[in-house]
C-alpha positions in Angstrom: 0.0 0.0 0.0 1.4 3.3 -1.2 -1.1 5.7 0.3 0.3 8.8 1.3 -0.7 10.1 4.9 -0.2 13.4 6.8 -0.3 12.9 10.4 -1.2 16.0 12.4 -0.2 16.2 16.0 -1.2 19.3 18.1 1.2 20.6 20.8 0.4 22.9 23.6 3.1 23.1 26.4 3.6 19.3 26.2 6.8 18.7 24.4 7.8 15.7 26.6 4.7 13.9 25.6 5.0 15.0 21.9 8.6 13.7 21.3 7.6 10.3 22.9 4.7 10.3 20.5 6.8 11.2 17.6 9.4 8.6 18.3 6.8 5.9 18.3 5.2 7.3 15.0 8.6 7.5 13.0 8.9 3.8 14.2 5.7 2.8 12.5 5.6 0.3 9.6 3.7 2.3 7.0 6.4 3.9 4.8 4.7 6.9 3.1 3.8 9.6 5.5 4.7 13.1 6.8 4.2 14.5 10.2 2.8 18.0 10.9 3.3 19.4 14.5 1.2 22.4 15.1 2.2 24.2 18.2 -0.4 26.1 19.8 1.4 29.0 21.0 3.2 27.1 23.8 4.8 29.2 26.5 7.5 26.6 27.5 10.4 25.2 25.5 8.4 23.1 23.2 9.5 24.3 19.9 13.3 24.3 20.8 12.9 20.6 22.5 11.0 19.2 19.4 13.8 20.6 17.1 16.4 19.1 19.7 14.5 15.8 19.5 14.6 15.8 15.6 18.3 16.5 15.5 19.0 13.5 17.7 19.9 15.6 20.8 17.2 14.1 23.0 17.0 10.3 23.4 13.4 9.0 24.3 12.9 6.6 27.2 9.8 4.6 27.0 8.4 1.2 28.1 6.7 1.0 24.8 9.8 1.0 22.4 13.5 1.2 22.1 14.7 4.6 21.1 16.1 4.4 17.4 19.1 6.7 16.8 19.4 5.6 13.1 16.7 7.7 11.6 18.1 10.9 13.2 18.4 13.8 12.2 14.8 13.9 11.1 14.2 16.5 8.3 12.4 19.6 9.7 10.6 22.4 7.6 9.3 25.3 9.5 6.3 26.9 8.0 3.5 29.4 8.9 -0.2 28.4 9.2 -2.4 28.3 6.1 -5.5 30.6 6.7 -7.3 29.6 3.6 -7.6 26.7 0.9 -5.7 28.5 -1.8 -3.6 25.8 -3.4 0.2 26.2 -3.1 3.1 24.4 -4.6 3.3 20.7 -3.5 6.2 20.3 -1.2 8.5 17.5 -2.4 10.7 16.1 0.4 11.9 12.7 1.7 9.6 10.8 3.7 9.1 10.8 6.6 9.4 14.7 7.2 8.3 16.8 10.1 6.7 20.1 9.3 6.5 22.4 12.2 3.8 25.1 12.4 3.9 27.7 15.0 0.6 29.3 16.0 0.6 32.8 17.4 -2.2 32.1 19.8 -3.9 28.9 21.3 -6.4 28.0 18.6 -7.8 25.1 20.7 -8.1 21.4 19.5 -10.5 22.1 16.7 -8.9 25.0 14.8 -5.5 23.9 15.8 -6.0 20.8 13.9 -7.7 22.7 11.1 -4.7 24.6 10.5 -2.6 21.4 10.2 -5.3 19.9 7.8 -5.3 23.0 5.7 -1.5 22.8 5.4 -1.7 19.1 4.4 -4.4 19.7 1.7 -2.7 22.7 0.4 0.8 21.4 0.0 1.4 17.9 0.7 -1.5 16.0 -1.3 -2.3 13.1 1.1 -4.7 10.4 0.5 -5.5 10.3 4.2 -5.1 12.6 7.2 -4.6 11.1 10.7 -5.3 13.4 13.8 -3.3 12.1 16.6 -3.1 13.4 20.2 0.3 14.3 21.3 0.0 12.3 24.5 -0.1 8.9 22.8 2.2 6.1 21.8 1.3 4.1 18.7 2.1 0.4 17.8 4.0 -0.1 14.9 1.1 -1.8 12.9 -1.6 0.7 13.9 -1.5 2.6 10.5 -1.3 -0.5 8.4 -4.2 -2.1 10.1 -6.5 0.9 9.8 -5.7 1.6 6.1 -6.4 -1.9 5.3 -9.8 -1.7 6.6 -10.4 1.7 5.3 -9.3 0.7 1.8 -11.6 -2.4 1.8 -14.8 -0.2 1.6 -15.4 3.0 -0.4 -18.0 4.2 2.1 -15.7 3.8 5.1 -14.6 7.4 5.7 -13.2 7.4 9.2 -11.5 4.8 11.2 -10.2 4.6 14.7 -8.0 2.2 16.8 -8.3 0.4 20.1 -7.1 2.8 22.6 -5.7 1.7 25.9 -4.4 3.5 28.9 -0.8 4.5 28.9 -0.4 3.6 32.7 -2.3 0.3 32.3 -1.5 -1.0 28.9 -4.0 -3.8 28.8 -6.9 -1.8 30.0 -9.1 -0.2 27.3 -9.7 3.4 27.4 -11.6 3.7 24.1 -13.3 1.1 21.6 -16.6 1.7 20.1 -18.3 5.2 20.2 -22.0 5.5 20.6 -24.0 8.7 21.2 -26.5 9.0 24.1 -28.8 11.4 22.5 -31.0 12.4 25.5 -28.0 12.9 27.8 -25.6 14.1 25.3 -22.8 11.8 26.2 -20.3 9.6 24.4 -20.9 6.0 25.3 -17.6 4.1 25.0 -18.1 0.4 24.6 -15.2 -1.4 26.3 -14.1 1.5 28.6 -12.1 0.4 31.6 -12.2 -3.2 30.5 -9.3 -5.5 30.6 -8.6 -6.7 27.2 -9.1 -10.3 26.6 -10.1 -10.2 23.1 -13.8 -9.3 23.7 -13.6 -6.4 21.3 -11.6 -7.8 18.5 -14.1 -7.4 15.8 -14.0 -4.6 13.1 -17.3 -2.7 13.9 -19.1 0.0 12.5 -19.6 2.9 15.1 -21.3 6.3 15.5 -17.9 8.0 15.8 -14.3 7.4 16.8 -12.3 9.3 19.3 -10.5 12.4 18.2 -7.4 11.0 20.1 -6.7 9.0 16.8 -8.9 10.0 13.9 -8.2 8.6 10.5 -10.0 10.3 7.7 -9.9 10.0 4.0 -9.0 13.2 2.1 -12.1 12.8 -0.3 -14.3 13.0 2.8 -12.5 16.1 4.0 -13.0 17.7 0.7 -16.7 17.1 0.8 -17.7 17.9 4.3 -14.9 20.5 5.4 -13.1 20.9 8.6 -13.8 20.9 12.4 -16.4 23.3 13.5 -14.0 25.8 15.4 -16.8 26.9 17.7 -16.3 23.7 19.7 -12.7 24.6 20.5 -12.3 21.6 22.6 -14.5 18.4 22.9 -17.4 17.1 20.5 -15.7 18.4 17.5 -14.8 14.8 16.4 -18.4 13.5 16.8 -19.7 16.5 14.9 -17.4 15.6 12.0 -18.3 12.0 12.1 -22.0 12.9 11.8 -21.3 15.3 8.9 -19.6 12.5 7.1 -22.4 10.0 7.9 -24.9 12.5 6.6 -23.5 12.1 3.1 -23.2 8.4 3.5 -19.7 7.7 4.8 -19.2 5.3 7.7 -17.0 5.3 10.7 -15.4 2.1 11.9 -13.6 0.7 15.0 -10.5 -1.1 13.9 -9.2 -3.3 16.8 -5.9 -4.2 15.0 -4.9 -0.7 15.3 -3.6 -0.2 18.8 -2.3 3.0 20.6 -1.8 4.0 24.3 -3.1 7.3 25.7 -2.3 9.3 28.8 -5.6 10.7 29.0 -6.8 14.3 29.3 -3.3 15.9 29.6 -4.4 19.2 28.1 -8.2 19.8 28.7 -8.3 17.6 32.0 -11.9 16.3 31.2 -14.6 17.2 33.8 -12.0 17.1 36.7 -10.4 20.3 35.3 -12.0 23.6 35.1 -11.0 24.1 31.3 -12.3 20.8 30.4 -15.6 20.9 32.5 -16.3 24.3 30.9 -16.1 23.2 27.3 -17.8 19.9 27.8 -20.7 21.8 29.4 -20.8 24.6 26.9 -20.4 22.3 23.8 -23.2 19.9 24.8 -25.6 22.8 24.2 -24.0 23.7 20.9 -24.0 19.9 19.8 -27.5 19.1 20.8 -28.9 22.2 19.1 -27.0 21.4 15.9 -28.0 17.6 15.7 -30.5 16.4 18.2 -34.2 15.5 17.3 -36.6 18.0 19.0 -37.8 15.4 21.6 -34.2 14.4 22.5 -33.4 18.2 22.8 -36.3 18.8 25.0 -35.4 16.0 27.3 -31.8 17.2 27.4 -33.0 20.7 28.4 -35.2 19.4 31.2 -32.3 17.0 32.5 -29.8 19.9 32.5 -32.2 22.2 34.2 -32.8 19.7 37.1 -29.2 18.8 37.3 -28.0 22.5 37.3 -27.4 22.5 41.0 -26.6 18.8 41.7 -23.9 18.4 39.1 -21.5 21.2 39.9 -21.8 20.9 43.6 -21.3 17.1 43.2 -18.3 17.6 40.9 -16.7 20.3 43.2 -17.0 18.0 46.2 -15.8 14.9 44.5 -12.7 16.4 42.8 -12.2 18.8 45.8 -12.1 21.8 43.4 -14.5 24.7 44.1 -13.5 26.2 40.8 -15.3 23.6 38.9 -18.7 25.1 40.4 -18.2 28.4 38.4 -16.7 26.6 35.4 -19.9 24.6 35.0 -22.2 27.7 35.1 -20.1 29.7 32.7 -20.2 26.7 30.4 -24.0 26.8 30.6 -24.3 30.4 30.2 -21.9 30.6 27.2 -23.5 27.5 25.6 -27.1 29.1 25.6 -25.6 32.4 24.4 -23.9 30.9 21.6 -26.8 28.8 20.4 -29.1 31.8 20.6 -26.8 33.9 18.7 -25.8 31.4 16.0 -29.0 29.6 15.3 
């Protein structure tokens, strides 16, 4: 398979995770790919450290692989963000190559990845685009396995691997994504289960995790990029539904395997940033996609839980700032859907 991939990795103050991820990616068994690292205006030493890694000055220690000094130095091409879809000259370089894009502000997950996707479409002519979290480590065969399934059916537009916890390498973090429409939650079949082969069948799903999201270029050409209003969380489900609307399917590929450090940037609901965006984006997502009956149930459910949820979370995680983050998320979510729809 000579399919060409662009792998987009978003970095924000996380160079230690990013270079471990990069080392695993550069040891994968698919031969034809390039890597785009989009730095979201980090205020640590991220850009310099990533360059040092590429030049062979930082040796990675990991329990998942042995550091390979033989593929260093890696070719680095620094570039500016592409802000539109005007076609540029296709960049010809040896494979693999690392393209480093430095944003001048934190664009979030959605637009940060959009910037990388635009650059790939405008300059690199890939057949597929892989969005990969920087706090992951990948198996050597993960791309080969996902491409094999994706190429098997013209209507498979998006695929995702089996994702394990980094700290518990045989415990599943994410497998098969399904949407709970009344509660606006992602139901993750297999979550927290020890893997004994119970989820080893290729399966059609409603969505795959944005942690590792492989999409055909032809699908991106037809449906566009992430909705940047989401900023963080729900953007990958939104994109999967847009693909589904025009007939493309999403599939879980258990033969593709990666390990994830889980919520290093946003923090999920236990962090005020993660809780804010999850709370806010539920309103955006439901207004955009839910049936009227499901949306009505969601509104009632949110109204009843508006006191219980933030108090419970603040007590459980011993963080009183979660209380305000939750209400700010509700307010901004309601304000956004009133203004935008």
